[in-house]
C-alpha positions in Angstrom: 0.0 0.2 0.0 1.2 3.5 -0.8 1.0 5.5 2.8 0.1 9.0 1.0 -2.7 7.6 -1.5 -4.0 5.0 1.3 -6.7 5.4 3.7 -6.7 2.9 6.6 -9.6 2.9 9.5 -7.9 2.7 12.7 -10.0 1.0 15.4 -9.3 2.8 18.7 -10.8 1.5 21.5 -9.0 4.2 23.8 -6.2 3.0 25.1 -2.6 3.8 24.3 -2.1 1.0 22.1 -5.0 1.5 19.6 -3.7 5.2 20.1 0.1 4.4 19.6 -1.1 2.4 16.4 -3.3 5.1 15.1 -0.5 7.9 15.5 2.0 5.4 13.6 -0.3 5.3 10.8 -0.7 8.9 10.8 2.8 9.7 11.1 4.0 6.8 8.2 1.5 9.6 6.0 -2.1 7.4 5.7 -5.0 9.0 5.6 -6.5 7.6 9.0 -9.6 7.9 10.7 -10.4 6.6 14.0 -13.5 4.4 15.1 -14.5 3.8 18.3 -17.4 0.8 19.0 -19.6 1.5 21.6 -20.2 -1.8 23.1 -22.0 -1.8 26.2 -24.1 0.5 28.1 -22.0 3.1 30.5 -23.3 3.2 34.0 -21.2 6.6 34.3 -18.7 5.1 36.5 -14.7 4.9 35.0 -14.2 0.7 35.9 -10.7 -0.4 35.7 -9.5 -2.9 34.1 -12.7 -2.1 31.2 -12.9 -0.9 28.2 -14.9 0.8 25.2 -17.7 2.7 27.2 -17.7 6.2 28.1 -14.5 7.3 29.5 -12.3 5.2 27.0 -14.8 6.8 24.1 -14.0 10.0 25.3 -10.5 9.0 25.4 -10.2 7.6 22.0 -12.1 11.1 20.6 -9.4 13.4 22.5 -6.3 11.3 20.7 -7.8 11.7 17.9 -8.6 15.0 18.3 -4.6 15.5 18.7 -4.2 13.4 16.0 -5.7 15.5 13.6 -8.2 12.8 12.7 -11.7 12.4 11.9 -13.0 10.2 14.8 -16.5 8.3 14.6 -18.5 6.4 17.4 -20.4 3.3 16.1 -23.4 2.3 18.5 -22.5 -1.6 18.2 -24.0 -2.4 21.5 -27.2 -4.7 20.6 -24.9 -6.1 18.4 -22.6 -6.9 20.8 -25.0 -8.4 23.7 -26.3 -10.8 21.2 -23.4 -12.0 19.5 -21.3 -12.1 21.8 -22.6 -11.3 25.9 -25.5 -13.7 24.9 -22.8 -16.3 23.8 -20.7 -16.0 26.8 -23.9 -16.9 29.0 -25.4 -19.5 26.7 -21.3 -21.1 27.3 -21.6 -21.0 30.9 -24.4 -22.3 31.0 -23.5 -25.9 29.1 -20.7 -25.9 31.4 -18.3 -24.5 29.6 -15.8 -21.6 30.4 -16.2 -19.1 26.9 -13.6 -16.4 25.5 -15.8 -13.4 24.6 -12.8 -11.6 23.4 -12.5 -14.2 20.3 -16.1 -13.9 20.0 -15.6 -9.9 19.8 -12.9 -9.9 17.3 -14.7 -12.9 15.2 -18.5 -11.6 15.2 -18.4 -7.8 15.8 -14.1 -6.0 15.0 -13.4 -8.1 12.1 -16.7 -8.8 10.7 -19.4 -5.5 11.3 -16.8 -3.2 12.0 -14.1 -4.6 8.7 -17.4 -3.8 6.8 -18.0 0.0 8.1 -14.6 -0.5 6.6 -14.8 -0.8 3.6 -17.5 1.7 3.3 -15.7 4.4 4.1 -13.1 4.0 1.3 -10.4 2.0 3.4 -7.9 0.2 2.3 -7.1 -2.0 5.8 -8.7 -2.0 8.8 -5.9 -1.6 11.7 -6.1 -2.4 15.2 -4.1 -2.1 18.5 -3.2 -5.9 18.6 0.1 -7.1 19.7 0.4 -9.4 17.0 2.4 -9.9 13.3 0.6 -9.7 9.5 3.5 -11.5 7.6 2.9 -11.2 3.6 4.0 -14.9 2.8 4.5 -17.0 -0.9 0.0 -17.7 -0.2 -1.2 -14.7 1.0 -1.4 -13.3 4.7 -0.1 -15.1 7.2 -0.6 -14.5 11.3 2.2 -14.4 13.0 3.2 -14.4 17.1 4.3 -10.5 18.0 7.6 -9.9 18.7 7.2 -8.9 22.5 6.5 -12.6 23.2 5.0 -11.3 26.3 2.4 -9.6 25.0 1.4 -11.9 22.6 -2.0 -11.9 21.8 -2.2 -14.5 18.5 -4.4 -16.7 20.8 -7.1 -14.2 20.8 -6.8 -14.3 17.6 -6.8 -17.6 16.2 -10.6 -17.3 14.4 -9.6 -14.4 11.4 -10.3 -15.7 8.2 -7.7 -15.6 5.4 -9.5 -13.2 4.2 -9.9 -10.8 6.7 -6.5 -10.8 7.5 -5.8 -9.9 4.3 -7.4 -6.9 5.4 -6.3 -6.2 8.2 -3.2 -3.8 10.0 -1.5 -4.9 13.4 1.4 -1.7 13.4 2.7 -3.1 17.0 3.2 -6.1 16.3 7.3 -5.8 16.5 6.9 -3.5 19.5 7.3 -3.9 22.5 5.5 -1.7 25.3 7.8 -0.3 26.6 8.5 1.1 23.4 4.9 1.7 22.5 4.0 3.9 26.0 7.3 5.8 25.6 6.4 6.8 22.2 2.9 7.8 23.5 4.4 9.7 26.1 7.1 11.8 23.6 3.5 12.4 20.9 2.3 13.9 24.1 -1.1 11.4 24.2 -2.9 11.8 26.7 -3.2 7.9 27.6 0.5 7.1 27.9 0.0 6.4 31.4 -3.6 4.4 31.1 -3.6 1.3 32.9 -4.2 -1.9 30.5 -7.7 -3.2 30.0 -7.4 -6.8 31.9 -11.0 -8.1 32.9 -14.0 -9.0 30.4 -15.1 -5.2 29.4 -18.9 -6.6 30.7 -17.7 -8.5 34.0 -17.3 -5.5 36.5 -15.0 -6.9 39.3 -14.6 -10.1 37.4 -17.8 -11.4 38.7 -19.2 -13.0 36.0 -21.8 -15.2 37.6 -24.0 -12.4 38.2 -23.7 -11.4 34.1 -24.3 -14.9 33.4 -27.7 -15.0 35.7 -28.8 -11.8 34.4 -28.7 -12.7 30.7 -30.2 -16.5 31.3 -31.9 -16.7 35.0 -32.0 -20.0 34.9 -28.5 -20.9 34.4 -28.4 -21.4 38.2 -29.6 -24.4 38.9 -28.8 -25.8 42.0 -27.2 -29.4 42.0 -25.1 -32.2 43.4 -21.3 -32.3 43.4 -20.4 -36.1 42.7 -17.4 -38.2 42.6 -16.5 -40.3 39.6 -19.1 -43.1 40.9 -21.6 -40.9 40.8 -21.8 -40.6 45.1 -23.0 -37.3 46.3 -20.2 -35.0 47.8 -22.0 -31.7 48.4 -24.5 -29.8 47.1 -23.7 -26.1 44.5 -25.7 -23.5 43.7 -25.1 -23.5 40.2 -22.6 -24.9 37.2 -22.0 -21.6 36.4 -19.7 -21.0 39.1 -17.2 -23.8 38.2 -14.8 -24.4 35.8 -12.6 -27.8 34.9 -9.5 -27.8 37.0 -11.2 -25.5 40.0 -10.4 -26.9 43.6 -11.4 -23.6 45.9 -14.9 -22.9 46.7 -15.9 -26.5 46.6 -17.1 -26.6 49.7 -15.9 -30.3 50.4 -13.6 -31.1 53.9 -12.8 -34.6 55.1 -11.8 -36.1 52.2 -8.3 -38.3 52.0 -7.3 -36.1 49.1 -7.4 -33.0 47.8 -10.6 -32.5 44.6 -10.8 -31.1 41.5 -13.7 -30.1 39.1 -13.4 -32.9 36.4 -16.2 -32.3 34.5 -19.8 -30.1 34.4 -23.1 -31.8 33.8 -25.0 -29.0 32.9 -28.0 -31.3 31.7 -27.9 -33.1 35.3 -26.9 -30.1 37.2 -23.4 -32.3 38.3 -20.4 -30.7 39.5 -18.0 -34.0 38.7 -14.8 -33.9 41.4 -11.7 -35.9 41.4 -8.5 -36.3 42.0 -5.6 -34.2 40.4 -4.7 -37.2 38.4 -8.0 -37.3 36.6 -7.2 -33.7 34.9 -4.5 -35.0 32.6 -5.2 -35.3 29.0 -4.0 -36.6 26.1 -6.8 -36.2 23.9 -8.7 -32.8 22.8 -11.6 -32.8 20.5 -12.4 -29.7 18.8 -15.2 -28.3 17.0 -15.5 -25.1 14.4 -12.1 -25.6 13.7 -10.6 -22.5 11.5 -7.5 -23.0 9.4 -5.3 -20.3 8.5 -2.9 -22.2 6.2 -2.6 -26.7 5.4 -4.9 -28.5 2.8 -6.8 -30.5 5.3 -4.0 -32.9 6.3 -2.9 -34.3 9.9 -0.2 -31.4 10.8 2.5 -32.1 13.1 2.5 -28.6 15.4 2.9 -27.0 18.6 -0.5 -26.3 20.5 -2.1 -23.6 23.2 -4.9 -24.3 25.3 -5.2 -21.4 27.3 -4.1 -18.0 26.5 -1.3 -18.0 29.6 0.1 -21.5 28.7 3.6 -22.4 26.7 2.7 -24.0 23.6 3.3 -28.1 23.9 4.1 -30.4 20.7 0.3 -32.0 19.3 -0.7 -33.6 16.1 -3.7 -32.1 14.6 -6.7 -34.6 12.7 -8.8 -32.7 10.6 -12.3 -34.5 10.9 -15.5 -34.4 9.3 -17.4 -30.7 9.7 -14.6 -28.6 10.7 -13.8 -30.9 14.0 -10.1 -32.1 14.8 -9.0 -34.3 16.7 -5.4 -33.4 18.8 -3.3 -35.7 20.2 -0.7 -34.0 23.0 2.7 -35.8 23.1 2.6 -35.5 26.7 -0.4 -34.7 29.3 -1.7 -30.9 29.8 -3.8 -30.6 33.2 -7.0 -28.9 33.0 -8.3 -28.9 29.6 -11.9 -26.8 29.9 -14.6 -27.4 27.1 -15.4 -23.4 25.9 -11.6 -22.6 25.6 -9.7 -22.6 22.4 -6.9 -24.6 21.6 -4.6 -22.6 18.9 -1.9 -24.8 16.5 1.6 -22.8 16.4 5.0 -23.9 14.2 6.7 -25.8 16.2 10.0 -23.9 15.7 8.3 -20.7 13.9 5.9 -18.1 15.1 3.1 -19.0 12.6 -0.4 -19.4 13.6 -1.8 -22.5 11.6 -5.4 -22.0 13.2 -7.3 -23.4 16.0 -10.6 -24.7 17.1 -13.0 -24.4 19.9 -12.6 -27.5 23.1 -15.5 -29.5 23.0 -14.1 -32.2 24.9 -10.9 -33.8 26.7 -10.3 -37.5 27.0 -8.7 -38.4 30.8 -5.2 -39.7 30.3 -5.8 -43.1 31.4 -9.4 -43.3 29.3 -7.3 -42.1 25.7 -4.4 -44.7 26.7 
């Protein structure tokens, strides 16, 4: 793209990363248009660790003004509620541990916002994500960020090849300290603003309250049982638990610590057992998105949680966008609803990923 003849829409959340991304593009000579999405109703208070509401929109508007670029605020609250928040609540009601940030990228930012960018005559949509887009021999490739500690590639696995060809990530080759330093150099008001950490629509991390409000029948009381079906206690709803959890079970007097092994939402049961039963070597995936390959089995590395290091595995594609992942070494507490993302074993490229449907206990898989 020729910077002096190209328009780029910059998604501006009001944080330091997206602000610097917009500033870098403007400094490079692009015709930059800032767009901020209002994703949920603001309660009038600034919630630490949140984004995409009142104060953040105000900050994005002020940054755009300081850069001298046009800025628009789009009300996406209704579509965000139906495509992201509702999915979040339904996932927990099914006994899963969902990742709403992936759904937001997939169903809102890289779908509707991308359409809006095209309507504005933009040749690309840029975001402040810490990932790299590399032009490869067969098209655009998604790679991990240069700053491994900030890498967000796990949350972008559902990006399609067509979307990736239209996206730009100006911060992919930078580390966070350099981004903040540049924000200070440019005099941006968000230079020292704390990073967003929590799910934007979940104040104080109390996700169960949101689930109950959006899906009141999800908080169905039930039993805590062991692997043989013996009742050990009761609970106030499977939405309060996730695979691998130990605290909050309210159980005592057992010979060894017990962990959540599985959630049976239909029976309202929390199944618990010893730590050893958390291990798995076989993971079944649904809704797999491929960023490379021709449908053949793939030797790669996979991540089953955003903060876990990648581990060696073999991915075997199945029918209907499914796949089976065979881990070379066991992983513990693999939770349905999380993502399993595929990476090059000796490289930085993201090869694809899918949603975890189930994980077989290592003893059973053997």
